[in-house]
ZAZATOR-743502 format. One record per residue (C-alpha): residue number from 1; residue in three letters; x, y, z. Coordinates in steps of 0.2 Angstrom, whole numbers, plus 2048, in hexadecimal, padded with zeros to 3 digits. Example, Ala and Ser with C-alpha at 12.3 -4.5 7.8 and 13.67 -1.06 7.14 Angstrom:
BEGIN
+-----+------+-----+-----+-----+
|  nr | rest |   x |   y |   z |
+-----+------+-----+-----+-----+
|   1 |  ALA | 83E | 7EA | 827 |
|   2 |  SER | 844 | 7FB | 824 |
+-----+------+-----+-----+-----+
This chain:
BEGIN
+-----+------+-----+-----+-----+
|  nr | rest |   x |   y |   z |
+-----+------+-----+-----+-----+
|   1 |  MET | 841 | CE8 | D2B |
|   2 |  LEU | 840 | CE9 | D18 |
|   3 |  ALA | 82D | CEA | D18 |
|   4 |  GLY | 82D | CF9 | D23 |
|   5 |  VAL | 839 | D02 | D18 |
|   6 |  CYS | 82E | CFE | D09 |
|   7 |  LEU | 81F | D05 | D12 |
|   8 |  ARG | 827 | D15 | D17 |
|   9 |  TRP | 82E | D18 | D06 |
|  10 |  GLY | 81D | D14 | CFD |
|  11 |  SER | 814 | D21 | D08 |
|  12 |  THR | 81D | D2F | CFF |
|  13 |  MET | 817 | D2A | CEE |
|  14 |  SER | 807 | D2B | CE4 |
|  15 |  LYS | 7FC | D1C | CE4 |
|  16 |  PRO | 801 | D14 | CD4 |
|  17 |  ASN | 813 | D16 | CD9 |
|  18 |  GLN | 80F | D0F | CEA |
|  19 |  LEU | 809 | CFE | CE2 |
|  20 |  ILE | 819 | CFD | CD8 |
|  21 |  ALA | 824 | D00 | CE7 |
|  22 |  LEU | 81A | CF3 | CF2 |
|  23 |  GLY | 81D | CE6 | CE5 |
|  24 |  LEU | 82F | CE9 | CE4 |
|  25 |  CYS | 831 | CE8 | CF6 |
|  26 |  CYS | 828 | CD7 | CF7 |
|  27 |  VAL | 834 | CD0 | CEA |
|  28 |  LEU | 843 | CD6 | CF4 |
|  29 |  SER | 83C | CCF | D04 |
|  30 |  VAL | 839 | CBE | CFC |
|  31 |  SER | 84B | CBE | CF6 |
|  32 |  ALA | 852 | CC3 | D07 |
|  33 |  ILE | 849 | CB4 | D0F |
|  34 |  ALA | 850 | CA8 | D02 |
|  35 |  CYS | 861 | CAE | D05 |
|  36 |  ARG | 860 | CAC | D18 |
|  37 |  GLY | 859 | C9A | D15 |
|  38 |  ARG | 868 | C95 | D09 |
|  39 |  GLN | 874 | C9C | D16 |
|  40 |  ALA | 86D | C92 | D24 |
|  41 |  VAL | 86D | C82 | D19 |
|  42 |  GLU | 880 | C85 | D15 |
|  43 |  GLU | 884 | C88 | D27 |
|  44 |  ALA | 87C | C78 | D2C |
|  45 |  ASP | 885 | C6E | D1F |
|  46 |  ARG | 896 | C75 | D23 |
|  47 |  PRO | 8A0 | C69 | D2E |
|  48 |  PRO | 8A5 | C70 | D40 |
|  49 |  PRO | 8B7 | C75 | D44 |
|  50 |  GLU | 8C2 | C66 | D48 |
|  51 |  ASP | 8C3 | C6B | D5B |
|  52 |  GLU | 8B0 | C69 | D5C |
|  53 |  LEU | 8B0 | C57 | D54 |
|  54 |  PRO | 8A9 | C49 | D60 |
|  55 |  LEU | 8B6 | C3D | D67 |
|  56 |  ASP | 8B6 | C2B | D62 |
|  57 |  LEU | 8B0 | C1F | D70 |
|  58 |  GLU | 8B9 | C10 | D75 |
|  59 |  VAL | 8AF | C00 | D72 |
|  60 |  ASP | 8B1 | BF0 | D7C |
|  61 |  GLU | 8B1 | BE3 | D6F |
|  62 |  THR | 8B2 | BD4 | D7B |
|  63 |  PRO | 8A3 | BC9 | D78 |
|  64 |  GLU | 897 | BC6 | D86 |
|  65 |  GLN | 897 | BB5 | D8E |
|  66 |  ASP | 888 | BAA | D8A |
|  67 |  ALA | 87E | BA2 | D98 |
|  68 |  ALA | 888 | B92 | D96 |
|  69 |  ASP | 899 | B9B | D99 |
|  70 |  GLU | 891 | BA4 | DA8 |
|  71 |  SER | 88B | B94 | DB0 |
|  72 |  GLN | 89B | B8B | DAD |
|  73 |  SER | 8A5 | B99 | DB6 |
|  74 |  ALA | 899 | B99 | DC4 |
|  75 |  ALA | 89C | B86 | DC7 |
|  76 |  PRO | 8A3 | B82 | DD9 |
|  77 |  THR | 8B6 | B81 | DDA |
|  78 |  PRO | 8BD | B70 | DE0 |
|  79 |  ALA | 8C4 | B70 | DF1 |
|  80 |  PRO | 8D7 | B72 | DF1 |
|  81 |  ALA | 8E2 | B63 | DF5 |
|  82 |  PRO | 8EA | B62 | E07 |
|  83 |  ARG | 8FA | B6B | E09 |
|  84 |  ALA | 909 | B60 | E07 |
|  85 |  GLU | 912 | B67 | E16 |
|  86 |  THR | 902 | B62 | E21 |
|  87 |  THR | 8FF | B51 | E1A |
|  88 |  GLY | 904 | B42 | E25 |
|  89 |  THR | 90C | B42 | E36 |
|  90 |  ALA | 919 | B4F | E3B |
|  91 |  LEU | 92A | B48 | E41 |
|  92 |  SER | 930 | B51 | E51 |
|  93 |  PRO | 93E | B54 | E51 |
|  94 |  PRO | 942 | B52 | E3E |
|  95 |  GLN | 94D | B44 | E3A |
|  96 |  ALA | 95D | B44 | E30 |
|  97 |  ALA | 95E | B38 | E21 |
|  98 |  GLN | 966 | B35 | E10 |
|  99 |  LEU | 95F | B31 | DFF |
| 100 |  ILE | 963 | B1F | DF8 |
| 101 |  ALA | 960 | B15 | DE9 |
| 102 |  ALA | 967 | B05 | DE0 |
| 103 |  GLN | 971 | B0F | DD3 |
| 104 |  PRO | 97D | B1D | DD9 |
| 105 |  GLY | 978 | B2A | DCC |
| 106 |  SER | 965 | B28 | DCE |
| 107 |  ARG | 959 | B37 | DCF |
| 108 |  ILE | 94C | B35 | DDD |
| 109 |  ASN | 93C | B3F | DD9 |
| 110 |  LEU | 936 | B4C | DE6 |
| 111 |  ARG | 923 | B4B | DE5 |
| 112 |  SER | 916 | B58 | DE9 |
| 113 |  GLN | 90B | B4B | DF2 |
| 114 |  PRO | 90F | B39 | DFA |
| 115 |  SER | 90B | B30 | DEA |
| 116 |  THR | 914 | B2B | DDA |
| 117 |  THR | 906 | B33 | DD0 |
| 118 |  ALA | 909 | B44 | DD8 |
| 119 |  SER | 913 | B51 | DCE |
| 120 |  ALA | 926 | B51 | DD0 |
| 121 |  LYS | 92D | B61 | DD7 |
| 122 |  GLY | 93F | B5C | DD3 |
| 123 |  TYR | 94B | B4F | DD8 |
| 124 |  GLY | 958 | B4A | DE4 |
| 125 |  LEU | 968 | B40 | DE2 |
| 126 |  VAL | 96E | B30 | DEB |
| 127 |  GLY | 978 | B36 | DFA |
| 128 |  ASP | 96F | B47 | DFC |
| 129 |  PRO | 96C | B4B | E0F |
| 130 |  VAL | 95A | B4F | E14 |
| 131 |  GLN | 950 | B53 | E23 |
| 132 |  LEU | 940 | B48 | E25 |
| 133 |  LEU | 932 | B54 | E2B |
| 134 |  ARG | 922 | B49 | E28 |
| 135 |  SER | 91D | B37 | E24 |
| 136 |  ALA | 90E | B30 | E1C |
| 137 |  GLN | 908 | B1F | E17 |
| 138 |  GLY | 903 | B1D | E05 |
| 139 |  SER | 8FD | B0E | DFB |
| 140 |  ASP | 90F | B0A | DF6 |
| 141 |  GLY | 917 | B0C | E07 |
| 142 |  THR | 91E | B1A | E12 |
| 143 |  TRP | 921 | B2B | E0B |
| 144 |  TYR | 92C | B39 | E13 |
| 145 |  TYR | 92A | B4C | E11 |
| 146 |  VAL | 93C | B51 | E10 |
| 147 |  LYS | 946 | B61 | E10 |
| 148 |  PHE | 957 | B61 | E07 |
| 149 |  GLU | 964 | B69 | E11 |
| 150 |  ARG | 96E | B71 | E03 |
| 151 |  SER | 960 | B78 | DF9 |
| 152 |  GLY | 952 | B7A | E05 |
| 153 |  ALA | 946 | B71 | DF9 |
| 154 |  GLU | 937 | B67 | E01 |
| 155 |  GLY | 92C | B59 | DFB |
| 156 |  TRP | 927 | B47 | DFC |
| 157 |  ILE | 933 | B38 | DF9 |
| 158 |  ARG | 92E | B26 | DFB |
| 159 |  GLY | 936 | B1D | E0A |
| 160 |  ASP | 940 | B10 | E00 |
| 161 |  PHE | 94B | B1F | DF9 |
| 162 |  VAL | 94E | B25 | E0B |
| 163 |  ASN | 95B | B1E | E17 |
| 164 |  ILE | 959 | B24 | E29 |
| 165 |  ALA | 965 | B18 | E32 |
| 166 |  GLY | 974 | B1B | E27 |
| 167 |  ARG | 974 | B2E | E27 |
| 168 |  ALA | 984 | B35 | E2F |
| 169 |  THR | 97F | B3F | E3E |
| 170 |  PRO | 987 | B50 | E42 |
| 171 |  LEU | 999 | B4E | E49 |
| 172 |  PRO | 99B | B4F | E5C |
| 173 |  PRO | 9A5 | B5D | E63 |
| 174 |  THR | 9B4 | B51 | E66 |
| 175 |  ALA | 9B6 | B4D | E53 |
| 176 |  ARG | 9C2 | B5B | E4F |
| 177 |  PRO | 9CA | B5C | E3E |
| 178 |  GLU | 9DB | B5E | E46 |
| 179 |  ASN | 9D9 | B4D | E4F |
| 180 |  SER | 9D5 | B43 | E40 |
| 181 |  CYS | 9DD | B36 | E34 |
| 182 |  LYS | 9D7 | B35 | E22 |
| 183 |  GLY | 9D9 | B27 | E15 |
| 184 |  LEU | 9D2 | B1E | E07 |
| 185 |  ALA | 9CA | B0C | E06 |
| 186 |  GLU | 9C6 | B08 | DF4 |
| 187 |  ALA | 9B7 | B13 | DEF |
| 188 |  MET | 9B5 | B1B | E00 |
| 189 |  THR | 9BE | B28 | E09 |
| 190 |  PHE | 9BE | B28 | E1C |
| 191 |  THR | 9C3 | B33 | E2B |
| 192 |  ALA | 9C7 | B2C | E3C |
| 193 |  TYR | 9C5 | B38 | E4B |
| 194 |  HIS | 9CF | B36 | E5B |
| 195 |  SER | 9CE | B3F | E6C |
| 196 |  ASP | 9DA | B3D | E7A |
| 197 |  GLY | 9E3 | B2F | E71 |
| 198 |  ARG | 9D4 | B25 | E6D |
| 199 |  PHE | 9CA | B23 | E5D |
| 200 |  THR | 9B8 | B26 | E5F |
| 201 |  LEU | 9B0 | B27 | E4E |
| 202 |  VAL | 9B3 | B24 | E3B |
| 203 |  ARG | 9AA | B2C | E2D |
| 204 |  PHE | 9A8 | B25 | E1C |
| 205 |  VAL | 9A4 | B2D | E0B |
| 206 |  ASN | 99F | B23 | DFC |
| 207 |  LEU | 9A8 | B2B | DED |
| 208 |  GLU | 99B | B25 | DE1 |
| 209 |  THR | 98B | B29 | DEA |
| 210 |  GLN | 992 | B36 | DF6 |
| 211 |  ASN | 988 | B2D | E04 |
| 212 |  THR | 98F | B31 | E15 |
| 213 |  PHE | 98E | B25 | E24 |
| 214 |  ASP | 997 | B23 | E34 |
| 215 |  SER | 99D | B16 | E40 |
| 216 |  THR | 9A0 | B19 | E53 |
| 217 |  LEU | 9AF | B10 | E59 |
| 218 |  SER | 9B3 | B07 | E6A |
| 219 |  ARG | 9C4 | B00 | E70 |
| 220 |  GLN | 9C5 | AEE | E6E |
| 221 |  GLY | 9D7 | AEB | E75 |
| 222 |  SER | 9E6 | AE9 | E6A |
| 223 |  ASN | 9EB | ADE | E5C |
| 224 |  THR | 9F9 | AD2 | E5C |
| 225 |  GLN | A06 | AE0 | E59 |
| 226 |  GLY | A00 | AE9 | E68 |
| 227 |  GLN | 9F7 | AF7 | E5E |
| 228 |  PRO | 9E6 | AFE | E64 |
| 229 |  LEU | 9D7 | AF6 | E5C |
| 230 |  TYR | 9C6 | AFE | E59 |
| 231 |  GLN | 9B6 | AF7 | E53 |
| 232 |  GLY | 9A5 | AFD | E4E |
| 233 |  SER | 998 | AFB | E40 |
| 234 |  ALA | 991 | B06 | E32 |
| 235 |  SER | 980 | B07 | E29 |
| 236 |  PRO | 982 | B0F | E18 |
| 237 |  PRO | 973 | B17 | E10 |
| 238 |  THR | 972 | B08 | E03 |
| 239 |  GLY | 96D | AFD | E11 |
| 240 |  GLY | 976 | AF0 | E1D |
| 241 |  THR | 981 | AF1 | E2C |
| 242 |  TYR | 994 | AED | E2A |
| 243 |  ARG | 9A2 | AEA | E36 |
| 244 |  VAL | 9AF | AF8 | E37 |
| 245 |  GLU | 9C1 | AF5 | E3F |
| 246 |  LEU | 9CE | B02 | E42 |
| 247 |  VAL | 9E0 | AFF | E48 |
| 248 |  ASP | 9EA | B0D | E4F |
| 249 |  LEU | 9FB | B0A | E47 |
| 250 |  SER | A03 | B18 | E53 |
| 251 |  GLY | A02 | B0C | E62 |
| 252 |  GLY | 9F6 | B18 | E6B |
| 253 |  THR | 9FD | B29 | E67 |
| 254 |  PRO | 9F4 | B2F | E57 |
| 255 |  GLY | 9FA | B3F | E4E |
| 256 |  ASN | A09 | B47 | E47 |
| 257 |  GLY | A0A | B3B | E37 |
| 258 |  SER | A04 | B2B | E3F |
| 259 |  GLN | 9F9 | B1F | E36 |
| 260 |  VAL | 9E9 | B14 | E37 |
| 261 |  ALA | 9E3 | B04 | E2F |
| 262 |  ILE | 9D1 | B02 | E2C |
| 263 |  ASP | 9C6 | AF3 | E26 |
| 264 |  TYR | 9B4 | AF6 | E20 |
| 265 |  ASN | 9AC | AE5 | E1D |
| 266 |  GLY | 9BB | ADE | E15 |
| 267 |  ILE | 9C0 | AEE | E0C |
| 268 |  SER | 9D1 | AF4 | E13 |
| 269 |  GLY | 9D9 | B05 | E13 |
| 270 |  ARG | 9E6 | B10 | E1B |
| 271 |  GLY | 9E6 | B22 | E21 |
| 272 |  SER | 9F2 | B2F | E28 |
| 273 |  CYS | 9F0 | B3B | E36 |
| 274 |  PRO | 9F6 | B4D | E34 |
+-----+------+-----+-----+-----+
């Protein structure tokens, strides 16, 4: 545009003046081009506004696995061990039992599998009532998959810590608290139950181990004083079978403050009826 202005301006002048005007226009044109060039450079170097700056990218700094790691992760997974509750033979119906040991305060391990090398899930105490759900034969004897009645915990316990025969069974409907006589025989308490004037069962509780075991009673005539005599046997969880003898000191009408005398394998005691 500046060159066109120079031509129109020079056409009105004499020839010498035209040459002078043309030279001046050339100088002005070169200056204008240089100015535009500097302006373009300055605009290119100027930083963009903050809202136009590029956002930082998140970089995953986790190193890639090498071939050895990948081959290791691709290795086959070992087959899972058999479930403990499906190992061995199911007991139908489940059997009632109690835990036993030579020492009253012993802790008996509850294992995840029928083996002493298996991990222990917890422990039980001597006298704890359990239900036997399964049995399995191991290299060190018979094992039982048990369920604790109080806590509901389940696991395996070796058979020599389980007593089946000595476990007190549920009381029959005729064994009512109001028809019972309670007493003490050294380290055991006992409760003798009667019905229709006859004693039918006595329950023992070991105060040290809390083992509970029963003896059914049958009438065996009378003693020399004419008092009704009952006999039976009991098998405590610690093992063995022992004679039980009960004498009805009421003469055949137990209740209302009457008394009984009991002998458990030579251990004597007395009890009172409410």
